[in-house]
N, C-alpha and C positions, 0 to 999 in steps of 0.2 A: 671676661674673655670676649673679644669680639670675633664673630664668625661671619665670614664673607661668603655668599651663595651666589653663584652665577648659573643660570639656567638657559639652555639653548636646545630646542626640539624641532625636529624636522620629520616629515613624512616622505620616505622614499618610494620609488616606483616598484620595489621588489615585494610590496605588500606586507612590510614590517615597519616598525617605528624605530627611528633613531634619534636619541637625545643626548645632551650633555649637561652635566651640572658639576659645579666646583664648590669645594668646601676649604676652610682654612682652620687648623688647629695647632696648638703648641706641641712640641715634643715632650716626651716624658710623661704623658698623661696615663692616669691609671687604667686598668682593664675595665671594660664596659662604660668608659667615657663616652658621652653622646656627641657623635660627629655631626649629625644632622637628621632631620625628618625627611627621608628620601621619598616617601610616598607622597607627602604634601608637596613637596617641591617639584615633583614630576607630575602632579595632578592624578595620581593613581589611587584607586581604592585598596585598602588593606586586603580585602578578599581577593582582589586580582593578583596581588603578590602571592598568596597562598595557592590559588587555582593554577597560576602560571608556573608554579614551582620555581619562583625566583631564586636566582643564585648568583654568586660573585665569580667572575671569571678574571684571572689575572695571570699575566705572563710569567711571573716569578713564582717559585715555589713558596716563598713566605708570605703568608696573609696577615696583614696587620689590621685589617678592618673587616668586621663581620656584619651580616645583614640579619636583623630580627624582623622576620616576615609578619609576625603577630602584631608588633607594635609599629612597623613600617619605618624603622629608624636604623641608622648605621652607627655602630659602636666600635670602640677600640678593642681589638681582639688580644693584643699583646703590646708590651711596652715598646715605644717607638724612640729610638735614638737617632737624631738627625745626622750626628757626625759619623755613625756607622753606616746609616743608609745612604747618604750623600757625602762622599769623602772629598770630592774635588769641585763640587759646584755649591754656589752660594744659595741658589734656589733649589729647594728640595721639595718633591711632590710624589705622591702615590698615584698611580694610573690604573684603573681597572674598570671593568664592564659588568653591568648587571643585565642578565639574560632572563627572559620570560618566554614561556611556551604557549602554544594554543591560543591565539596566533603567536608567532615568534616575534619578540621585540627585544632590543637591546639599547642600553643606555650608557654612555661613557661618563665616569665619574673621576674627578681629579681632587685629591685632597692635599692641599699645600701644608707642609710641615714647617712651622716658624720656629726660629731658633729662641732658646732661652739660655741664660748665662750659667751654664753647668760645667764650664771647663775653664781652668785658670791658665794664664799664659805660662809657657815652660821653655827652658833654653835646652838645647841639645846637650850641652856640656854644663856641668855645675861650676867649672872653672876654666878660665882662659888665661894663658900666660903670654907676656911680651918681653922681648928684650929690645930696650930702646937706648941708643947711645946718648951719652950726655950732651953730645954736640947736636943733637936733633934741634932743628930750628923751630921758632914759634910758628905755629900753624900746620905743623906736620899732623897728618891725618892717620888714624889707626882704625882699621875696619873691625868693627865688633859683630859677633854673631847676634842675629835678631831672634827675638822670642816667637814662638808658635803657639797660636791660640785656635783651637778647633771650632771655637764659635765663630760667627759671622756678623758682619755689621758692627753695630755699637758694642756688641759683646765680644768683638775681637779686641787685639792690642790697640790701644789709643795713644799711649805716651810712654816714654822711657825717662827714667831718672838715673843719675850718676852721683855717687857720693863717695868720698868728699870731693870737692871741686877746686882743690888748691892749685894743682898743676895742669889738670884736663878739664875740658868742657865737652858737652855732649852735642853732636850735631845729627839731625835727622833729615834724610832726603826721601821724599815721596816719589815712588816709581809710578809709571803709567798704569801698571797691573794691579795697583793698590797696595802693593807691599811697601815697607819702609826699610831703607838702609841705614844702618846706626854706624856712626863713626865717632871715634874719640880723637878730639883735637887738642894738641899741646899749646897751651896758652901762657905757660911760665917755663922758662929753661930748667933743664934737670941739672942736678949737681950730684954726681955719684958720690962725691966725697961727704956730702951732708946727708943724703938719703939714698942708699943703695937699692932698696926695694920698697914698692909703694903697693898697697892693697886697696882696690876700690870695689864697690858694690854696685852693679847694674840692675836696676829694677824695671820690669815691664808691667804696665797697668792697663787693664781693660776697662771698657765704659759700661759694663752691665750693672745690674742691680740684684744682688749686692755686688760691689766692686771686688775683683780678684786680681791677684798680682803674682809674679814669679821673679826670682833673683837668680844672678850669676856673679861669681867672684872673679875679679880680674886682678892677676898679680903681675906687676911690671918690675923687671929687673933692669937697672940702670947699667948701660955698657958705656965703654969707651966710644969715641966719635965714629959714626958712619953716616956720612952726610948726603949720600944718594939713594933714593928709594927705587925699586924696581918699577918699570912702566910697561903695561900691556900695549901691543901695537894697535889695538882698537878696543873701545869700551864694551862693545856688544858683538858676539859671534853668532852666526846662524848656520845651522847644518840640518840635514835630512837624513833619515835612516829608515829603511824598509822593515816593516814588522816581521817578526820571525827571524831576524838576522841571527846568525849563530854568535855564540859568546866569542869575545876577543875582537869583534869587529870595531875598528877605529872609526868613531863618529866625527870627531874634529880634532884639530890641534891648535892649542892657544900658545901665544908667544910673548914673553916679556923680557925686557932688557934692563940692565943696572949699570950705571957709569962707573961704579966703584970697581976695584980690582981685588983679586984675592978673595978671601972668604966673604968679604962685604959684597962682593959682586956675584956670588954663586947664588942662584935663584932655585927656590923650592916651591913646586905647584901643589895646591890642595883645593878640595871642595869645601865650601863653606856656606853657611846661611842657606841651607837646602833642606827640603823635607826628607825624612828617613826613607820614603819610598824611592826617591832618586838616587840614594847612596846605594840601594840594593841593585840598581840596574846599571849604573855608570860608576866608572873610577878613572882618576887622572894619574898619569905617570908623573912622579914628582920631578924627574929629571928633565923630560922633554916636552911635557904639556900635552901629550896625547890622551884624549878622552875616549875610552873604549867601553864596550858592553861586558857586563859581568853577570847579567841576568836576562830573562826572557822579556821581549817587548811586544806588546799587543795593542794593536791599533784600537780595538773595540774598548780596552780598559783606559788607556791614556793616548790621546791623540798628538800631544806635544809635552816636552819637558822643558823645564827652565832651571837653571842652576847658576850659583855665583862660584867663580874660581878665584883663588888668592894666590898672589905671587909674593914670596917673602925672601929676603936675603938673610944672611946669618947675623947681619947687624940689627935685625929686628924691623927694618923698614919693609912696607908692604904695599901692594896695589891689588885692585880687584877688577874683574870684568864679569859680564853676563853672557852665558851661552844658552841659546834657544835652540832645542832639538825638535824637529817636526817629524812625526811618525807617518810614513806612507803606507797607505792601505793596500793589501793584496787579497785576491779572492780566496780566503781560506776558511770561509764559513759558508755552510750549506743553508739554504732557507729553512726555517723551522716552521713546520705546519702544526698549529694548535687547533684542536677541535673545541670550539666554544659550546656548541650544543648540536645535538643530532637526534634524528628519529630513526629507530631501528626498524619500524613497521610503518607502511603507509598504505592506504587503501587504493585499490585499483581505479576507483571513480573519483580520485583526488582531481581538483581543478588545476588548469595550467598555472604555472608560476607559484605552485605551492612550495614553501621553503622546507626542505628537508634537513639540511645541515648548515650550520654557520662556521666558517673557518677564519682564523687569523694567521697571517703569514708575516714572519719576522726574519729579516736577514741582518745580521750585526754588521756586515760590511757596509761601505759608504759608496756614494756615486753609482756608476754603472754596476759596480760589484754588489750593490744593494738593491738594485732594481729587479723586481721578481715579477714573472709571468706564470700564471698557473693554467693548466689544461686538464681536461679529462678525456677518456677514451672515447672512440667513436661508436656508433651504433648503440648508444644508450639514450633513453628518452629524458635525459637531464642535461642541464647546462649550468656553467658557472657565471655568476654575475658579480661584479665588483661594486662596492659602494665607496668607500674612502678608507685611507689609513691602513691599507692592505687588509681589508676585511672582505671576504668572499662568501657568497650564498649559493648553495647548490639547490637549484629549483627544477621543477618539472617543466619540460618545454613541449611535451606531446602526450597523447593519451597512453595510460597504462593499461596492460592486459595481463592478469595473472596467468591466463591460459597459455599465453605465448612465452612468458618468463615470469616465474614466481620468485626469483631473486636475482638481484644485481650485485655484482661486485665491481664497485666503481673506484677505479684508481685515480686519484688526483696527483698530478706531478707539477712541481713548481721548480722553475729554473731561473737563476740570476743571469745577468748579461756580462758577467765577468768573462776573462780569458785566461785559462779555460773556464767554461761554464760549469757551475755546480748545481745539482738538483736534489731534490728530496721528494718522496712520494709516500702516499698513504692510501690504503684500500679500505673503502667503506662498504660494509655489507648491509644491504637494504632488502628487507622482506617486503613482498606485496601481499597484502591481505585480501582475501576473496570477497567479491560481491557477487550476489545471485543474478548474474547477467547473461546466463546460458541456459536455454531450456534442454531438457532431456531429449536425445535424438535415438530413434530406433535404429538398429543395424540395417534394416531393410524398410523399403517404402511400403511393403505389403507382404503378408505371409500366407502360405498355403500349408495345410497339414492334412495328413490322411489317417483314418482310423477305421479298422475293420468292424463291421456291425457286430452286435451281440457282444459287445465288450463288457468288462466288469465295471460297474459304477465305481467312480472315484480313480479310474486309470488316467495316467499322465499322458496327454495327447502331444503337447508341444510346448516349447518354452520360447517366449519372446524376450529379447534383451535390448536394453537401452543404455546409452552412455551420457553421462553429464560431464562436460568439461570442467565444471566448477569443482570446488574441494570441500571436504568434510561434510557437514550438514547440508550444504547447498548442492552437494553432489549425491546425497542419499536419495534413492528413487524409490517409489512405491507404484504398483500396477493396480489399476481400477478398471473393472468391466463396465462400460458405458451401457446405459439403459437403452434397450431396443427390444424388439419382438421378432420372433420367427414364426410365421404362420399364425400370428395372433397370440402366441405363448412367449412370455418373457425370456430373453436369451439366458438369464440366470438359471432357468429350469433345465437348460442343456448343458452349459459349461460353467465352471468357475475358475478363478485365477488366484494364485498365490500373490499377495501384495508385496512380499519381499523378493521372491525369486522369479516371478513371471512365468511359473509353470501353470499351464492350462489343464484342468482335469474335466473329465466327462462326469456330469452329474448323474446320468442314467445310462442304461444301455440303448444303443441307437439300432434302428431297423431300417436297412437300406431300402426296403419296399415302401416305407412310410416317407422317409426324407433322404435324399441323396446328397444334398449339401446346403449349408447355410453359411452366413457371414455375420460378423459382428465387428465392434470397434473396442480397442483396448487403448486406455489413456494412461500415460506415465506421468508422474508428478513428483518434483523434487521437494526437498525439505527446507528450501529457503524461505524467506519472508519479504515480499509475498512469494508464494510458489509459483514456479513456472511449470508448464505441462505441454505435452504434445500427444498425438493419437495416431493409431495405425489400424488398418483394416486386416482382419484375420479371417481366412476362409477355410472352413473345415469341409473336407470331402469324405463322404462315408463310402468305405469300399465293401463291395458285396461279398457275402460268404454264402456257401451252399447250404442254406438252411431250410429250403423249401423243396418239397419232393414234386414231381411233375403232377399236373392235374388233367385227367382225362376229360375232354369235353364231349366226345362221341366215340363210341356209343354212350348214352347216358345210363349210369347204374343206378336205378331207383328201386324202391320197394313197390312200384305200380306195376303197370303192364309190362310184360316181358318183351324185349325187342329181339328179333331173330332175322337173320339174313338168309334169303333163299337163293340157292345155286341151282339152275336147271341141270339136269343130267346130260344135256347136250353141251355144256360148257367146255370150251377149248382150253388148251394150255395157256395160261397167263390171264384167265378170265378174272376181272376185278370183282371181288366179292364186296368188299366194303373198305373203308379207310378209317383207321384209328387216329383221331385228332386229339392232341395233348399239348398243353402249354406248361412253361415254367415261369414263375414270377421272378426268379433270379435273373441276373444279367450275365453277359459275357459267356464264357465257356460253361458257367454253371447253368445256363439255359439251353445249351446244345443238347438236343434230345436224340436218342437212338431207340429203335424199336426191335424187339426180339420175340420170337415165338418160344414161350416157355414150355407150355404143355398143349397137346392136341390130341383129339380122338384118334386121328390119322395124320401123323407127321408127314407122310409121303404125298399127302394131298394139297396141303396149303403151305405157304411161305409169306413172311412179312417183310416189307421194304425196310432196310436198316435205317434210312434217313427220313422216308416220307410216310411210314406206317401203312402202306397200302397192302391189303391181304389179297393174294392172287393165288390161283391154282397152279401147281407145278406139273400136273399130268392131267390126262383126260379123265373125266368123271366116268364112272362105270355103274352099272346096276348093282354091283357087289358092295358098293360104298354104303355105309350106313346113312340113314336119312338124317339122324340126329348128330351133328358134329359140334363139339365144345372145344373152342380154342381160347387158351390163356396167353395174353400178350403182356409182355413186361416192357415198360417204358422207363428208360434210365437216362439221367443227365450226364454231363461230362465233369461235374465238380469233384473235388477231393476232400473227403470221400464222396462217392456218387450216391445219390438218392434215386429211388425208383418207385413206380406204381404199376399196379397190374390191372388188367381189365379182361372181363370174360365175354367173349363174342360167341353167340349161338347161331350156327349156320344149319340150315335145313336143306338137305339135297332133295329136291322134288320138282316135278314139272308142273303140278297143278295145286290149287289151294286146298281142295278138300283133303288131299293127301297130307297136307301140312297140319291141318286141324287136329286130325285124329292122332297123329304121332306126337304133336306137341303138347296135348292136353296131359298125357302121361308124364311127358318130360317135365312139365311144370309142377305137377303134383309131387313127384319124387323129389324134385329139388326143394320145394317149399316145406315138405313134410318135417324133415329133420330140423330145418332151420326155425320152424315155428312152435315145435313141440314144447321146447322149454318155456317159451314166452307164454304160451297158453296155460301151462300149469301154474305159472306164477300168477297170471291174471286171475285164474279161477280161485286160487287160495285167497287172494286180496278180495274178491267179490264175496266169497263165503264169509270171511271176517266182517266184512262191512254189513252184510245182511244181518249177521248174528247180532251185532252191536245195535243196529237199527231197530230189530224186532224187540230187543230187550228194552230199549228206549221207549218204544211204542207201547209195549205192555204195561210198563210202569206208568206211562202217561195216561193210558186208558183207565188203569186201575184207580189212579188219583181223580181223574175226571168223573168216573162213575160214582166214587165215594162223595164227591162234592156235589153231584146232582142228586144223589139219594138224600143228602141233607137238605138240599132245597125242596125237593118234592115232600120231604117229610114235614116241612115247615110252611108249604104252600098249598092252596086249594084250587089252582088254575090247571086246566086241562093241558096235556102235552100234544102238540101238533107237529108231526114230522115234516121236514122240508126236503124237497127234491129239486135238484138244479135243472135248468131248462135242457130239453131234448134228452133227459136221462131215461133209460129204459131199464126197468128192474125185471129182467127175464130170469124166471125161476128163482128170483132172490138173489143172483150172483153177477149179472152182467154189468159192465162198467163202460161199454162202448156205445157210440151214437147208434141210432136206429138204423141208418141206411148207409151202407158201404159196399162197393163193388170191387171184386178181385179178379185178376187175370193170371192164369197158370200156363206156362210154356215148358215143353219137354222135347227131348229128341227120342226118335224111335229106336235108334241104334248107335250107341256112342262110338263104336268101332267103325262105322261107315263114314263115307264122305259126305252124305247127303244129310241135311237137317230139315226137320218138319216142325212148324210151330202152328199153334192154335191161332185162330183169328177172332177178333172181336170187332169193336167199331172202327178201329184203326190197326194198321200194321205195326208190329214192333220188332226191335232188333235187340238181342242180348249180347252183352259183352262179359266174358268170363273173367273174373279177377283172380288171378292165381293166388293172391295173398289171403282170400277169404274162402270160407267152405260153405257152399250151398246158397250164398247171397245172390240174388238176381236183381239186375237193373233193367229197367224200361227205358228205351230210347225210340223216340218217334222216327219213323223211316217212311219213305215213299216207295222204296222198292224192296225186293227180296234180297235176302243177305247174299244169295249166289250171284246177284247182279252187281254187287259192290266191288269195286277194285281192291278195297282194303278190307281185310277180314277183321272180325273183332279182336284178334290177336295182334294186330298191327304188323302183319308179316309183309315185308317189302321184298319185291322181286326186281333184280337188276338183270335186264336182258341184254 
């Protein structure tokens, strides 16, 4: 078997490869018969056929050829009968395309189907009858039916044989269309009286191997004389008919005449020497020769028809003519849109001119009715590009963005140029796959959040939110606290953030007095590869809570010297005694302080300023007023709930210092006595326990020491010499102090009087009585008498 391969490959500007290859095989080959090595002929690797998902695309529903991608060859898929596949054409071929993806490539393949001699010549009728007058002249012609052979070329009908040849000879006429007209010519006069009926056999023989033939019986009845044959007005008639014309439409009228009269001149018309499909579409009126439609006529199936018409009289004489009917096309077929290959999903970062779908357009009409133009809708980032042979490619012509549109419904509309125009459309759905090209974005450029101090650790403070325009994993965000410090302490010691929800929690309780605000940065990161991120600044402001009571700065409440304010008896109304000074470390209204007089020895004598804490007299001081005045002032803030502090202010109503001294001594002793009694009892108990334990340890230690000394003395002859430390005086065997010390003693002559007398020594001394101690005396150098000092040992201050 000879196989012819023609290869043509070109690279188009649409970024895919176009090639063409042709094969030739005989018909009737068995299944899996090798057509050709397509991979080798196209220069493709077998792996490319597999990775590119190579497939065959054909416009027809029947597939006669299959592709074996593993071997890279084309095989016969089912038996191919050329006569069934190509009924009207001598040349028969299968046309299909091979499509590859990633990248898209397509190759056109043509497989020529060559004929084999598998059909014998056949006659439409098994028998044909003639009535011929005995007066028929030598040379009279009688048209015979020609044989039909579905094979072509040498396998078709090549010659005819007529037997016996006593009275008739066979004459063959070759037509321009390749067909043969067969005529039987009278070569010897007939004699009805000798032979009333003659039987002949017409044999048609083809030129194939092996040779095949078909026969038809011809029966001739010899009649009396009819010496004029019918004659058509023209040997060839031509007519045109529009496809889809209704049945009964008259296509043409043929006319023949006969010079005889009577029954010998009566003409009968018939169709002869015509394929069976023509007889199903046309018929001729036997009486008037009108050729009309009896079936449907379709330009796309048959563009023209050719038939032979026979005119015969009752005497058996005949004549023939040819009728050629051209079918005129009408625009009755919509363009057919065939999807050869398409991608359902394309990445949003696809390059320009990326092929998405390959389309083949076919319109069975011809001329302008078959010219097709395809368009797609506007406002889509795609365009249609045509290559050749009505092949279109849908390609990208601008950048894709899934965030603007995640799906495109692209309608391809194809219209022909017929009148009226017919169109078809198909909608392609294309999904845009996501690429991580958008960073997460916070809802705000910065955030401020408030939290009240003394919060519970783990309390949710605020939530930051970010959005990512991408999809799925690329849009899944996580929140991260960026490393930073607040006053030298890592910010993670103050707050934490939930990676999934963005909720910010307090790690510990905040104190407004220690930190009033701080800021940090939060980073949000998506789950793409590589991940994209952005950050935002979050400022946390601590709100004050009334958690601190007021603190009194003056007068100072200490365990040391007692402070008292002195008011002269001559003080007028509104006399400023002193001023209570207090502060509150809280802020705002929590630090607004108010002063109130809670308790007083004489409430009618003093008042406290609500806002400034000034203690003033509200009436004239008299001699009846007690010398010692004790005021309890409460200081409250304005918080909710409010907090307060109290301060005791001691006031002495007196005109001179000696009077103050005597009164104030009893005052301090009474005050301190009850306060210190419990403390001294506990202290004494502790001292006694300590002394007991110490004595016990000493006694045991001495016993052990003497026992060890006695053991040493018992074993040694050395004398014992006692040791005395320097400046040690053993007075009466019990003294432990140094030899020389000087002491000074001071006393008062009368504690109830205002005068004090002191003993003198080498220098003058001043005593300060410490109310917190009992009987302890302190010595202070002074250059003047205590009566000359402006300030007394009791730190009494007088505001005049």
